[in-house]
ZADO-1210 file (C-alpha; in nm, 4 decimals, padded with zeros to 6 digits):
<atoms>
<atom x="-02.2143" y="03.6610" z="-08.7233" code="UNK" pos="1"/>
<atom x="-02.0074" y="03.6722" z="-08.4032" code="UNK" pos="2"/>
<atom x="-02.0644" y="03.7227" z="-08.0390" code="UNK" pos="3"/>
<atom x="-01.8484" y="04.0358" z="-08.0287" code="UNK" pos="4"/>
<atom x="-01.9845" y="04.3646" z="-07.9043" code="UNK" pos="5"/>
<atom x="-01.9932" y="04.5004" z="-08.2614" code="UNK" pos="6"/>
<atom x="-02.2891" y="04.4875" z="-08.4874" code="UNK" pos="7"/>
<atom x="-02.3874" y="04.1366" z="-08.5979" code="UNK" pos="8"/>
<atom x="-02.4944" y="04.2897" z="-08.9293" code="UNK" pos="9"/>
<atom x="-02.1274" y="04.3283" z="-09.0260" code="UNK" pos="10"/>
<atom x="-01.8921" y="04.0464" z="-09.1284" code="UNK" pos="11"/>
<atom x="-01.6661" y="03.9386" z="-08.8417" code="UNK" pos="12"/>
<atom x="-01.8480" y="04.1731" z="-08.6060" code="UNK" pos="13"/>
<atom x="-01.7308" y="04.4844" z="-08.7905" code="UNK" pos="14"/>
<atom x="-01.3613" y="04.4223" z="-08.7343" code="UNK" pos="15"/>
<atom x="-01.1124" y="04.4984" z="-09.0114" code="UNK" pos="16"/>
<atom x="-01.0006" y="04.1723" z="-09.1672" code="UNK" pos="17"/>
<atom x="-00.6915" y="04.3308" z="-09.3289" code="UNK" pos="18"/>
<atom x="-00.5710" y="04.4798" z="-08.9958" code="UNK" pos="19"/>
<atom x="-00.4963" y="04.1355" z="-08.8555" code="UNK" pos="20"/>
<atom x="-00.2434" y="04.0839" z="-09.1339" code="UNK" pos="21"/>
<atom x="-00.1120" y="04.4345" z="-09.1938" code="UNK" pos="22"/>
<atom x="-00.1239" y="04.5804" z="-08.8402" code="UNK" pos="23"/>
<atom x="-00.1072" y="04.2610" z="-08.6307" code="UNK" pos="24"/>
<atom x="-00.4094" y="04.3613" z="-08.4208" code="UNK" pos="25"/>
<atom x="-00.7855" y="04.3396" z="-08.3989" code="UNK" pos="26"/>
<atom x="-00.9428" y="04.6766" z="-08.4752" code="UNK" pos="27"/>
<atom x="-01.2967" y="04.7732" z="-08.5526" code="UNK" pos="28"/>
<atom x="-01.3563" y="04.9158" z="-08.8990" code="UNK" pos="29"/>
<atom x="-01.5594" y="05.2204" z="-08.9970" code="UNK" pos="30"/>
<atom x="-01.8729" y="05.2434" z="-09.2060" code="UNK" pos="31"/>
<atom x="-01.7162" y="05.4919" z="-09.4466" code="UNK" pos="32"/>
<atom x="-01.4777" y="05.2142" z="-09.5593" code="UNK" pos="33"/>
<atom x="-01.7389" y="04.9427" z="-09.6095" code="UNK" pos="34"/>
<atom x="-01.7170" y="04.6743" z="-09.8790" code="UNK" pos="35"/>
<atom x="-01.9998" y="04.4402" z="-09.9763" code="UNK" pos="36"/>
<atom x="-01.8739" y="04.0873" z="-10.0381" code="UNK" pos="37"/>
<atom x="-02.0063" y="03.7330" z="-10.0146" code="UNK" pos="38"/>
<atom x="-02.3374" y="03.8443" z="-09.8752" code="UNK" pos="39"/>
<atom x="-02.1842" y="04.0555" z="-09.5962" code="UNK" pos="40"/>
<atom x="-02.0689" y="04.4088" z="-09.5202" code="UNK" pos="41"/>
<atom x="-01.7021" y="04.4207" z="-09.4294" code="UNK" pos="42"/>
<atom x="-01.5694" y="04.7309" z="-09.2503" code="UNK" pos="43"/>
<atom x="-01.2132" y="04.8649" z="-09.2642" code="UNK" pos="44"/>
<atom x="-01.0154" y="05.1349" z="-09.0865" code="UNK" pos="45"/>
<atom x="-00.8927" y="05.2922" z="-09.4141" code="UNK" pos="46"/>
<atom x="-00.9511" y="05.3014" z="-09.7846" code="UNK" pos="47"/>
<atom x="-00.6164" y="05.1294" z="-09.8244" code="UNK" pos="48"/>
<atom x="-00.7354" y="04.8270" z="-09.6221" code="UNK" pos="49"/>
<atom x="-01.0697" y="04.8271" z="-09.8108" code="UNK" pos="50"/>
<atom x="-00.8837" y="04.8296" z="-10.1455" code="UNK" pos="51"/>
<atom x="-00.6557" y="04.5439" z="-10.0361" code="UNK" pos="52"/>
<atom x="-00.9612" y="04.3387" z="-09.9419" code="UNK" pos="53"/>
<atom x="-01.1422" y="04.4119" z="-10.2715" code="UNK" pos="54"/>
<atom x="-00.8304" y="04.3008" z="-10.4620" code="UNK" pos="55"/>
<atom x="-00.7939" y="03.9694" z="-10.2744" code="UNK" pos="56"/>
<atom x="-01.0828" y="03.8972" z="-10.0379" code="UNK" pos="57"/>
<atom x="-00.9987" y="03.5243" z="-09.9984" code="UNK" pos="58"/>
<atom x="-00.6577" y="03.6227" z="-09.8597" code="UNK" pos="59"/>
<atom x="-00.8173" y="03.8108" z="-09.5705" code="UNK" pos="60"/>
<atom x="-01.1415" y="03.6309" z="-09.4938" code="UNK" pos="61"/>
<atom x="-01.1264" y="03.4132" z="-09.1795" code="UNK" pos="62"/>
<atom x="-01.1045" y="03.0358" z="-09.2050" code="UNK" pos="63"/>
<atom x="-01.4239" y="02.8349" z="-09.1556" code="UNK" pos="64"/>
<atom x="-01.6404" y="03.1349" z="-09.2486" code="UNK" pos="65"/>
<atom x="-01.5469" y="03.3017" z="-08.9225" code="UNK" pos="66"/>
<atom x="-01.6629" y="03.0156" z="-08.7019" code="UNK" pos="67"/>
<atom x="-01.4526" y="02.9142" z="-08.4024" code="UNK" pos="68"/>
<atom x="-01.1405" y="02.7319" z="-08.5237" code="UNK" pos="69"/>
<atom x="-01.1276" y="02.5136" z="-08.2128" code="UNK" pos="70"/>
<atom x="-01.4909" y="02.4128" z="-08.2498" code="UNK" pos="71"/>
<atom x="-01.4401" y="02.3471" z="-08.6224" code="UNK" pos="72"/>
<atom x="-01.1680" y="02.1010" z="-08.5325" code="UNK" pos="73"/>
<atom x="-01.4399" y="01.8924" z="-08.3644" code="UNK" pos="74"/>
<atom x="-01.6910" y="01.9406" z="-08.6446" code="UNK" pos="75"/>
<atom x="-01.8862" y="02.2083" z="-08.4601" code="UNK" pos="76"/>
<atom x="-02.0034" y="02.5451" z="-08.5910" code="UNK" pos="77"/>
<atom x="-01.9660" y="02.7883" z="-08.3017" code="UNK" pos="78"/>
<atom x="-01.9480" y="03.1670" z="-08.3561" code="UNK" pos="79"/>
<atom x="-01.5954" y="03.3063" z="-08.3695" code="UNK" pos="80"/>
<atom x="-01.5119" y="03.6239" z="-08.1787" code="UNK" pos="81"/>
<atom x="-01.2838" y="03.8625" z="-08.3714" code="UNK" pos="82"/>
<atom x="-01.1134" y="03.9632" z="-08.0447" code="UNK" pos="83"/>
<atom x="-00.9660" y="03.6098" z="-08.0084" code="UNK" pos="84"/>
<atom x="-00.7685" y="03.5475" z="-08.3208" code="UNK" pos="85"/>
<atom x="-00.4460" y="03.4216" z="-08.4769" code="UNK" pos="86"/>
<atom x="-00.2827" y="03.4386" z="-08.8201" code="UNK" pos="87"/>
<atom x="-00.1107" y="03.1158" z="-08.9038" code="UNK" pos="88"/>
<atom x="00.0408" y="03.0262" z="-09.2458" code="UNK" pos="89"/>
<atom x="-00.1306" y="03.3215" z="-09.4060" code="UNK" pos="90"/>
<atom x="-00.4748" y="03.2378" z="-09.2725" code="UNK" pos="91"/>
<atom x="-00.6923" y="03.4155" z="-09.0197" code="UNK" pos="92"/>
<atom x="-00.8484" y="03.2011" z="-08.7448" code="UNK" pos="93"/>
<atom x="-01.1082" y="03.3154" z="-08.4914" code="UNK" pos="94"/>
<atom x="-01.1976" y="03.1434" z="-08.1680" code="UNK" pos="95"/>
<atom x="-01.5043" y="03.1840" z="-07.9508" code="UNK" pos="96"/>
<atom x="-01.3369" y="03.3220" z="-07.6370" code="UNK" pos="97"/>
<atom x="-01.0036" y="03.3665" z="-07.4577" code="UNK" pos="98"/>
<atom x="-01.0006" y="03.0269" z="-07.2918" code="UNK" pos="99"/>
<atom x="-01.0863" y="02.8402" z="-07.6097" code="UNK" pos="100"/>
<atom x="-00.8216" y="03.0431" z="-07.7952" code="UNK" pos="101"/>
<atom x="-00.5555" y="02.9324" z="-07.5430" code="UNK" pos="102"/>
<atom x="-00.6598" y="02.5667" z="-07.5772" code="UNK" pos="103"/>
<atom x="-00.6499" y="02.5957" z="-07.9573" code="UNK" pos="104"/>
<atom x="-00.2963" y="02.7293" z="-07.9388" code="UNK" pos="105"/>
<atom x="-00.1793" y="02.4583" z="-07.6989" code="UNK" pos="106"/>
<atom x="-00.3235" y="02.1514" z="-07.8649" code="UNK" pos="107"/>
<atom x="-00.1385" y="02.0397" z="-08.1773" code="UNK" pos="108"/>
<atom x="-00.3162" y="01.9418" z="-08.4956" code="UNK" pos="109"/>
<atom x="-00.6290" y="02.1630" z="-08.4540" code="UNK" pos="110"/>
<atom x="-00.5937" y="02.3336" z="-08.7920" code="UNK" pos="111"/>
<atom x="-00.5511" y="02.0025" z="-08.9810" code="UNK" pos="112"/>
<atom x="-00.8449" y="01.8514" z="-08.7895" code="UNK" pos="113"/>
<atom x="-01.0651" y="02.1527" z="-08.8628" code="UNK" pos="114"/>
<atom x="-00.9672" y="02.1576" z="-09.2294" code="UNK" pos="115"/>
<atom x="-01.0596" y="01.7897" z="-09.2567" code="UNK" pos="116"/>
<atom x="-01.3898" y="01.8246" z="-09.0730" code="UNK" pos="117"/>
<atom x="-01.4907" y="02.1535" z="-09.2400" code="UNK" pos="118"/>
<atom x="-01.4564" y="01.9955" z="-09.5829" code="UNK" pos="119"/>
<atom x="-01.7218" y="01.7351" z="-09.5053" code="UNK" pos="120"/>
</atoms>
């Protein structure tokens, strides 16, 4: 699903989606805290994070199905990398690499543009 070094068989490359919100960092989850959801296997660092995800998966799932937020703002579906991320207005956004992530942060209106294009 992503171009990260983690297994592509896991949602967002095996990174813990809850950790971005609760811990403010990208951290790889562990198989013993796996949750099956929306056709993917999501990994978490703790049972607490897994339980939080089970209770409200839409709160933690990345925008644009984990595709690059910058690319989505141009109507493109590029893989997102869970190591290049941001949480804005309660949403998780992934970008394809460090340079693209910096551009995404610098250029205004990228979230609104991606939301508009993703809906089409």
